Each structure stands twice: as C-alpha cells, then as structure tokens.
C-alpha positions as CSV (number, residue, x, y, z in Angstrom):
1,X,148.4,32.0,121.3
2,X,150.8,29.8,123.2
3,X,150.3,27.1,125.7
4,X,151.0,28.1,129.3
5,X,154.7,28.1,130.0
6,X,154.2,25.7,132.9
7,X,152.7,23.1,130.6
8,X,154.9,20.0,130.5
9,X,154.8,17.0,128.2
10,X,152.8,14.8,130.6
11,X,150.3,17.7,131.0
12,X,149.9,17.9,127.2
13,X,149.4,14.2,126.9
14,X,146.7,14.2,129.7
15,X,144.9,16.8,127.7
16,X,145.3,14.7,124.6
17,X,143.8,11.8,126.5
18,X,140.7,13.8,127.3
19,X,140.5,14.9,123.7
20,X,140.9,11.4,122.5
21,X,138.0,10.2,124.7
22,X,135.8,13.0,123.3
23,X,136.7,12.0,119.7
24,X,136.6,8.3,120.2
25,X,133.0,7.9,119.0
26,X,133.7,9.7,115.8
27,X,137.3,8.7,115.1
28,X,136.4,7.4,111.7
29,X,136.1,10.2,109.1
30,X,132.7,10.5,107.5
31,X,134.4,10.4,104.0
32,X,135.2,6.9,103.0
33,X,138.1,6.5,100.5
34,X,136.7,3.2,99.4
35,X,133.7,5.0,98.0
36,X,135.8,7.6,96.0
37,X,136.0,6.5,92.3
38,X,139.1,8.7,91.5
39,X,141.5,6.8,89.3
40,X,145.1,8.1,89.0
41,X,146.2,6.2,85.9
42,X,148.8,8.3,84.1
43,X,149.2,10.6,87.1
44,X,152.4,11.1,89.2
45,X,152.3,11.8,92.9
46,X,155.0,12.4,95.5
47,X,154.5,11.7,99.2
48,X,157.2,12.9,101.6
49,X,157.8,10.9,104.8
50,X,156.2,7.9,103.2
51,X,158.0,5.0,104.8
52,X,155.8,4.9,107.8
53,X,152.7,6.2,109.5
54,X,150.3,8.5,107.8
55,X,152.6,9.0,104.8
56,X,152.8,5.3,104.0
57,X,149.0,4.9,104.1
58,X,148.6,7.9,101.8
59,X,151.1,6.4,99.4
60,X,149.4,3.1,99.6
61,X,146.1,4.6,98.7
62,X,147.4,6.6,95.8
63,X,149.3,3.6,94.4
64,X,146.1,1.6,94.7
65,X,144.5,4.2,92.4
66,X,147.2,3.4,89.8
67,X,149.4,6.5,90.3
68,X,153.1,6.5,89.6
69,X,153.9,6.9,93.3
70,X,157.2,8.4,94.5
71,X,158.0,7.8,98.2
72,X,160.3,10.6,99.3
73,X,162.0,9.1,102.4
74,X,165.1,9.9,104.5
75,X,166.0,6.3,105.1
76,X,166.9,4.0,102.2
77,X,166.3,0.9,104.2
78,X,162.9,1.8,105.6
79,X,161.9,3.4,102.3
80,X,162.8,0.3,100.3
81,X,160.8,-1.8,102.7
82,X,157.7,0.5,102.3
83,X,158.1,0.4,98.5
84,X,158.1,-3.4,98.5
85,X,155.1,-3.6,100.8
86,X,153.0,-1.1,98.8
87,X,153.9,-2.9,95.5
88,X,152.8,-6.2,96.9
89,X,149.6,-4.8,98.4
90,X,148.5,-2.9,95.2
91,X,150.1,-4.8,92.4
92,X,151.3,-1.4,91.1
93,X,155.0,-1.7,89.9
94,X,155.3,2.1,89.5
95,X,156.0,2.7,93.2
96,X,159.5,4.3,93.5
97,X,161.8,5.4,96.3
98,X,163.7,8.7,96.1
99,X,165.8,9.8,99.1
100,X,164.9,13.1,100.7
101,X,165.8,14.7,104.0
102,X,163.6,17.9,104.4
103,X,165.9,19.2,107.1
104,X,168.6,19.7,104.5
105,X,168.1,22.3,101.8
106,X,170.9,20.6,99.8
107,X,168.9,17.3,99.9
108,X,165.7,19.1,98.9
109,X,167.5,20.7,95.9
110,X,169.0,17.4,94.8
111,X,165.7,15.6,95.1
112,X,163.9,18.3,93.1
113,X,166.5,18.3,90.4
114,X,166.1,14.5,90.0
115,X,162.3,14.8,89.8
116,X,162.5,17.6,87.2
117,X,165.0,15.5,85.2
118,X,163.2,12.2,85.4
119,X,159.5,13.0,85.6
120,X,157.3,14.4,82.9
121,X,154.5,15.5,85.2
122,X,153.5,15.9,88.8
123,X,149.8,15.8,89.7
124,X,149.9,15.6,93.5
125,X,152.5,16.7,96.0
126,X,151.8,15.7,99.6
127,X,154.1,17.4,102.1
128,X,153.7,15.0,105.0
129,X,157.2,14.6,106.5
130,X,157.6,15.9,110.0
131,X,159.0,15.3,113.4
132,X,158.7,16.4,117.0
133,X,160.5,15.7,120.3
134,X,164.0,16.6,119.1
135,X,166.2,18.9,121.2
136,X,167.1,22.3,119.9
137,X,169.6,21.7,117.1
138,X,171.2,23.9,114.4
139,X,171.9,22.1,111.1
140,X,175.1,22.6,109.1
141,X,173.2,25.0,106.9
142,X,172.4,27.2,109.9
143,X,168.8,26.3,110.4
144,X,166.9,25.0,113.4
145,X,166.2,21.3,112.7
146,X,162.6,21.0,113.6
147,X,161.7,24.2,111.6
148,X,163.8,23.0,108.7
149,X,162.2,19.6,108.6
150,X,158.6,20.5,109.2
151,X,158.4,23.9,107.3
152,X,161.3,25.3,105.5
153,X,162.3,22.1,103.6
154,X,158.7,21.6,102.4
155,X,158.5,25.3,101.4
156,X,161.6,25.0,99.3
157,X,160.6,21.6,97.8
158,X,157.1,23.0,96.8
159,X,158.6,26.0,95.1
160,X,161.1,24.1,93.2
161,X,158.4,21.8,91.8
162,X,155.9,24.5,91.0
163,X,156.6,24.7,87.3
164,X,156.1,21.0,86.9
165,X,152.9,21.1,88.9
166,X,151.6,24.0,86.8
167,X,152.5,22.2,83.6
168,X,150.5,19.2,84.9
169,X,147.4,21.2,86.0
170,X,144.9,20.5,87.4
171,X,147.3,19.5,90.2
172,X,147.1,19.6,94.0
173,X,149.5,20.4,96.8
174,X,148.5,19.0,100.2
175,X,150.3,20.2,103.3
176,X,149.8,18.1,106.5
177,X,149.4,20.5,109.4
178,X,147.8,19.9,112.8
179,X,145.0,21.2,115.1
180,X,148.0,22.1,117.3
181,X,148.8,25.0,115.0
182,X,146.4,27.0,117.1
183,X,149.0,26.9,120.0
184,X,151.8,28.1,117.7
185,X,153.5,31.4,117.2
186,X,155.5,32.8,114.3
187,X,158.8,34.6,114.4
188,X,161.2,34.2,111.4
189,X,164.1,34.0,113.9
190,X,162.8,30.6,114.9
191,X,163.9,29.3,111.5
192,X,167.6,29.9,112.3
193,X,167.4,29.4,116.1
194,X,168.1,33.1,116.8
195,X,164.9,33.0,118.9
196,X,164.6,29.7,120.8
197,X,161.3,28.3,121.9
198,X,161.1,26.8,125.4
199,X,160.2,23.2,124.3
200,X,159.9,20.8,121.3
201,X,156.2,21.0,121.7
202,X,156.1,24.7,121.2
203,X,158.4,24.4,118.2
204,X,156.2,21.7,116.7
205,X,153.1,23.8,117.2
206,X,154.7,26.8,115.5
207,X,155.9,24.8,112.5
208,X,152.3,23.6,112.0
209,X,151.1,27.2,112.1
210,X,153.7,28.1,109.5
211,X,152.4,25.2,107.3
212,X,148.9,26.8,107.3
213,X,150.3,30.3,106.6
214,X,152.4,29.0,103.8
215,X,149.4,27.2,102.3
216,X,147.3,30.3,102.3
217,X,149.9,32.5,100.7
218,X,150.9,29.8,98.2
219,X,147.2,29.4,97.1
220,X,147.0,33.2,96.6
221,X,150.1,33.2,94.4
222,X,148.8,30.2,92.4
223,X,145.4,31.7,91.5
224,X,144.5,31.0,87.9
225,X,147.2,28.3,87.4
226,X,145.0,25.3,88.0
227,X,147.1,24.2,91.0
228,X,145.4,24.1,94.3
229,X,147.0,24.1,97.8
230,X,145.3,23.1,101.0
231,X,146.3,22.3,104.6
232,X,144.8,19.8,106.9
233,X,144.8,18.2,110.4
234,X,144.9,14.5,110.6
235,X,143.7,14.6,114.2
236,X,145.1,12.7,117.1
237,X,146.9,9.8,115.5
238,X,149.0,6.9,116.7
239,X,152.2,7.0,114.7
240,X,156.0,6.8,115.3
241,X,156.3,10.5,115.4
242,X,156.6,10.3,119.2
243,X,159.7,8.1,119.1
244,X,162.0,11.0,120.0
245,X,160.4,11.6,123.4
246,X,161.5,10.0,126.6
247,X,160.1,6.7,128.0
248,X,157.5,8.4,130.3
249,X,155.9,10.4,127.4
250,X,155.9,7.3,125.1
251,X,154.3,5.2,127.9
252,X,151.6,7.8,128.4
253,X,151.0,7.9,124.7
254,X,150.6,4.1,124.7
255,X,147.8,4.4,127.3
256,X,145.8,6.7,125.0
257,X,146.4,4.7,121.8
258,X,143.0,2.8,122.0
259,X,141.2,6.1,122.0
260,X,142.8,7.7,119.0
261,X,143.1,7.1,115.3
262,X,145.3,4.6,113.8
263,X,147.7,5.8,111.1
264,X,145.4,4.4,108.4
265,X,142.4,6.4,109.8
266,X,144.7,9.4,110.3
267,X,145.6,9.4,106.6
268,X,142.0,9.9,105.4
269,X,141.9,13.7,105.6
270,X,145.2,13.8,103.6
271,X,143.8,11.4,101.0
272,X,140.6,13.4,100.8
273,X,142.5,16.6,99.9
274,X,144.6,14.7,97.4
275,X,142.0,12.8,95.4
276,X,138.4,13.5,96.4
277,X,136.0,15.0,93.9
278,X,134.6,17.2,96.7
279,X,137.9,19.0,97.1
280,X,138.5,19.6,93.4
281,X,139.0,23.3,92.8
282,X,139.1,24.3,96.5
283,X,142.3,26.1,97.4
284,X,143.8,28.0,100.3
285,X,141.7,26.2,102.9
286,X,142.2,24.2,106.1
287,X,140.4,20.9,106.5
288,X,139.8,19.2,109.9
289,X,140.4,15.5,110.6
290,X,136.8,14.7,109.5
291,X,137.5,16.1,106.1
292,X,135.4,19.2,106.7
293,X,136.3,22.8,105.9
294,X,137.3,24.4,109.2
295,X,138.4,27.9,110.3
296,X,142.1,27.8,111.4
297,X,143.4,30.0,114.2
298,X,143.3,33.8,114.0
299,X,147.1,33.9,113.5
300,X,146.7,31.4,110.6
301,X,144.4,33.8,108.9
302,X,146.7,36.8,109.1
303,X,147.5,37.6,105.5
304,X,150.2,40.1,106.4
305,X,152.0,37.5,108.6
306,X,151.8,35.0,105.8
307,X,153.5,37.3,103.3
308,X,156.2,38.2,105.8
309,X,156.9,34.6,106.5
310,X,157.0,33.8,102.8
311,X,159.5,36.6,102.1
312,X,161.8,35.5,104.9
313,X,161.5,31.9,103.8
314,X,162.5,33.0,100.3
315,X,165.5,34.7,101.7
316,X,166.7,31.8,103.8
317,X,166.2,29.3,100.9
318,X,167.7,31.5,98.2
319,X,164.6,31.5,96.1
320,X,164.4,34.3,93.6
321,X,161.8,33.1,91.0
322,X,158.7,32.3,93.2
323,X,155.3,33.0,91.7
324,X,154.0,36.5,92.4
325,X,150.8,38.4,91.7
C-alpha cells in the first residue's frame, strides 16, 4: 500500500497531528522500564545512532543496567558528548564510542571487524540508526542513501555480528521500524536507485517495511540458536530525525510536539524488546509503541517477499555465509 501520490509533506504532518491528538491520552507506554529488574552486568550491547533521540535514551537505560554499552555513531563529536553524558548519569565507566556510518558498507565492515576483534560477547544489538528527508542520493558504493542507511547497512551489520551473538546466546536483535511501514512498498531496485520513489517520505516508509521483512526472515533463519529478532514501532516521537526537512515542515512538526512522545518515551518499546522478561524467547514479531504484540501490514507478512529481499540484500552486500535452514 502506498500513500496517495498527491500527498505532500504538510498533508502528512496534518494527519500526524490528528494521530497525535488521538494518542495523547495514552502516550506513556503501559510497560514501565523502572519496574523491570533486568540487570545486564557482564553483558555487552550495541546501539546504533545512539548520540541523540531514541538511541541515546536506549543506550542510557542499558548503561544504567550495568551493560558494557557501545554507542555506534556517525559523528565523533556528538558521540563523545553522548558517552560523557551517559557515563555521568549512570556512573557506568564501560560506555564506549565506536564510529559507524550505516550508509557506508565499508564503514559497517570496519565497525564489525573492530567489534569482533575487541569484544568477547554481544548480548543485545539495537539497530536504531535512521534518517528521513534527504534528497535522492547515490552513495559512492552505488546505493541509494536512505535505503543504505535505514536498511541495507543494518542488514549487513547484523549478519556480520551473528556469530558473536550466537556465541553469547541467549541474545537479542532489536530492529527499530515504524507504524509507517504499512505505507511502504518493496522493490529491490530501490536499494540502488534504479527505481526511484517520488518522495523521501515514500522512501522512509519503504525502508521501514524492509526492516520488518528483514526481521521476520532473520528470525526464521535463527531458529534454535538462542538469538531472537524482533521489530517495533516507537510511535510518533519528537526527535531530530526531521532536521533534513525544510522550515515549513519543521515548523509544523513543532506545533504537534506537545501531543506526541518525547524521545525518552519513544525509547520505551525498544527497551522493552531489548531487556524485558516478557519479551524473552519471543522472536520474529512486531511490537507496537505500547509494547504490545501487533500484526504488521499484509506486505510485511509476505514470507516470499522477505526471502527475495534477503537474497537481493545478500547479493548487494557481498554476503556468502549467512545462516540458512
């Protein structure tokens, strides 16, 4: 399903405003991280895109639970500031910065190699990094930037770290998707820009659909390994992800900010999937912004489409040793 072709950014945000008003009364998730006793002492976690927004609050919560917490960030300056802030807030010295740009497969490989060389275990991988609002751009590696950042980079990263995750089992993979996946479409040509979507909104929606399909197929391939994989929607959240849009869109988003979740509130469903006792052993599922199991879109439940997307993603990333059943 796609949004109508006449739908503009302002139109989408007006719809978001209405949605925000409907959700305002229940914008705090029923699950409360403060009541979850999970301790992560001796565990290692990675959170991508952890220097701001949802990712930073997820990393903060995991560090508060005594995990060795690796912030995988594109910006050294912002990443270093986030590390210092989280260390100060939690008293956990084992909060580390590692540079990662998920739009670059070379960066993903370098990051994964460093993790495999330096870390003895990996218990939780949170694929949170994402962007929207960028113009259509082809990277030096021949990939479309939004699709590389939001989907293909995390796909490669996860696969490169699978052996370490399996060796650390029980382990969890958490993929941050969006309720907007239901407006997405899948065509492998999107990944290289051979087929161009009409807007950055449509591209974002499609990457989020790919995140869910990836999660479903990954969980199928990991059956029996002790590693779970789930996707989630954080809901309508106030973060800096809108910074690439023009002033009119950003102004409109500012108007709805009082009615939507803060980044801290928006991080709760991700934290739930990463640490909650309730989610232990659950795999291949999609959780809504209230931490409940939800049925994703019909396209997201297409097992054949998930396999085809996986195979094309393997080809584009050069993977040859992915887990198979």
